C-alpha positions in Angstrom: 0.0 0.0 -0.2 2.6 2.4 0.7 4.1 2.1 -3.1 0.8 2.8 -4.2 0.5 6.0 -2.3 4.2 7.0 -3.3 2.9 6.4 -7.1 0.0 8.5 -6.6 1.9 11.2 -5.0 4.3 11.1 -8.1 1.6 11.3 -10.3 0.0 14.2 -8.7 3.5 16.1 -8.2 4.2 15.4 -12.3 0.7 17.0 -12.9 1.1 20.1 -10.8 5.0 20.4 -12.3 3.8 20.0 -15.8 2.4 23.7 -15.5 5.2 25.3 -14.1 8.5 26.5 -15.7 10.7 26.6 -12.5 10.9 25.4 -9.4 13.5 25.1 -6.7 14.6 22.3 -4.0 15.5 23.3 -0.5 17.3 21.7 2.6 15.4 22.2 5.7 17.3 20.1 7.8 17.6 21.9 11.5 14.8 24.2 11.2 12.6 24.6 14.3 8.8 23.9 13.9 8.4 27.9 14.3 10.7 28.4 11.4 9.0 25.6 9.2 5.7 27.4 10.1 6.8 30.5 9.0 8.4 29.5 6.1 5.2 28.0 4.9 3.3 30.9 5.5 5.5 33.2 3.6 5.4 30.8 0.5 1.5 30.9 1.0 1.8 34.7 1.0 3.8 34.7 -2.2 0.9 32.4 -3.8 3.6 29.7 -4.0 3.2 26.0 -3.1 5.6 24.4 -0.9 5.6 20.8 0.0 8.2 18.1 1.7 8.2 14.7 -0.3 10.4 11.8 -0.3 13.4 12.0 -2.8 12.1 8.9 -4.5 8.6 10.7 -5.1 10.3 13.6 -6.7 12.6 11.4 -8.7 9.6 9.6 -10.3 7.5 12.7 -10.8 10.4 14.5 -12.6 11.5 11.3 -14.7 11.2 11.8 -18.4 10.2 15.6 -18.1 11.9 18.7 -18.7 12.6 19.0 -15.3 14.5 15.8 -15.0 17.7 17.9 -14.7 17.0 18.2 -11.0 17.6 14.7 -10.3 21.2 15.2 -9.1 19.9 17.4 -6.4 17.7 15.0 -4.7 19.8 14.0 -1.6 19.4 14.7 2.3 16.0 16.3 3.2 14.3 17.9 0.2 11.5 20.3 0.2 10.2 21.6 -3.3 8.7 25.2 -3.9 7.2 26.6 -7.1 4.6 29.1 -8.5 2.5 28.7 -11.5 2.0 32.4 -11.9 5.6 33.7 -11.1 8.7 31.5 -11.6 10.9 33.7 -9.5 8.4 34.0 -6.6 9.6 30.9 -4.8 13.5 31.8 -5.2 12.7 35.3 -3.8 10.7 33.8 -0.7 13.6 31.2 -0.3 16.5 33.6 -0.6 15.2 36.1 1.9 14.2 33.2 4.2 17.6 31.5 3.9 19.5 34.9 5.4 17.7 34.4 8.8 17.2 30.8 9.2 20.3 28.9 10.1 18.8 25.3 9.4 17.6 26.2 5.8 19.4 26.4 2.5 18.6 26.4 -0.9 20.0 23.5 -3.0 19.1 24.4 -6.5 16.3 24.3 -8.9 15.4 24.2 -12.3 14.1 26.5 -14.9 12.8 25.2 -18.5 15.0 22.1 -18.0 18.2 24.0 -16.8 19.6 23.0 -13.7 20.3 26.0 -11.5 22.7 25.8 -8.7 22.5 28.2 -5.5 24.0 31.2 -7.4 21.4 30.3 -10.4 18.3 30.6 -7.8 19.6 33.6 -6.6 19.6 35.2 -10.1 16.2 33.8 -10.7 15.2 35.6 -7.5 16.6 38.9 -8.8 14.4 38.5 -11.8 11.3 40.9 -12.0 8.0 39.3 -11.4 4.8 39.5 -13.8 3.7 42.8 -12.3 7.1 44.6 -12.9 7.5 43.1 -16.3 4.0 44.7 -17.2 4.8 48.0 -15.7 8.1 48.0 -17.6 6.0 47.1 -21.0 3.4 49.7 -20.1 6.3 52.3 -19.5 7.9 51.4 -23.1 4.5 51.7 -24.6 4.2 55.2 -22.8 7.6 56.6 -23.6 7.0 57.2 -27.4 3.7 58.7 -26.7 5.2 61.3 -24.3 8.1 62.1 -26.6 5.7 62.9 -29.5 3.6 65.2 -27.2 6.7 67.0 -26.3 7.7 67.4 -29.8 4.5 68.8 -30.6 4.4 71.2 -27.6 7.8 72.3 -28.4 7.2 74.6 -31.1 4.4 76.9 -29.6 6.4 76.8 -26.3 9.5 78.2 -28.0 7.2 80.8 -29.7 5.7 81.8 -26.5 9.4 82.1 -24.9 10.4 84.7 -27.9 7.2 86.5 -27.6 8.0 87.0 -23.7 11.8 87.8 -24.4 10.5 90.5 -27.1 8.1 91.9 -24.3 10.6 92.2 -21.9 13.0 93.9 -24.1 10.4 96.6 -25.3 9.5 97.1 -21.8 13.2 97.7 -20.8 13.6 100.2 -23.6 10.9 102.5 -22.6 
C-alpha cells in the first residue's frame, strides 16, 4: 500500500509540475517547527506551493520530463517550492528566508529544463516578476507617446518664450 501512495503522490506532483516553468529545491534540515511554519506562511503569502516529499517521489515525478535535470539535487531532506504564476516567486521567498534561518538552505532549482545551483536560484530571484514586467512594458509603450507630445508642444512653447523675451526687451527700452 505505501508504494501505491508514493505512485499517486508522484503522479499528482508530475501533473502540478507540468504547468510550471521553474521550481526550487530546499534543504530544511535543522529548522525549528516555528521556522517551518513561518516558511510555509511566507510561501503561501507569495502564492507559492511548498511541500516536502521523499526524494523517490520527486524523482519519479520528474523522470522523463523537462525537469529531470534536478535529479542530481535529490539528496538529504528535500522540500520543493514553485509558483505557477511567477517563476521567481519561490526563489525570492527562499533566498530571503535563508538569510535569517540557520537550518535552511537552497539546494538549487530548475528553469525550463536548465538545472540551477544556489547562485542560479539567486539570479532567478533577482528577475522581475510578472507585475514588474508588465509595468516596464507599459512604460515602454508610454514613452513614444510622451516624447511625441513633447515634440508637438516644443514649437508653440518656444514661440511663447520668444514673445515673452521680446515683451521684456520692449519694456526695458521704454
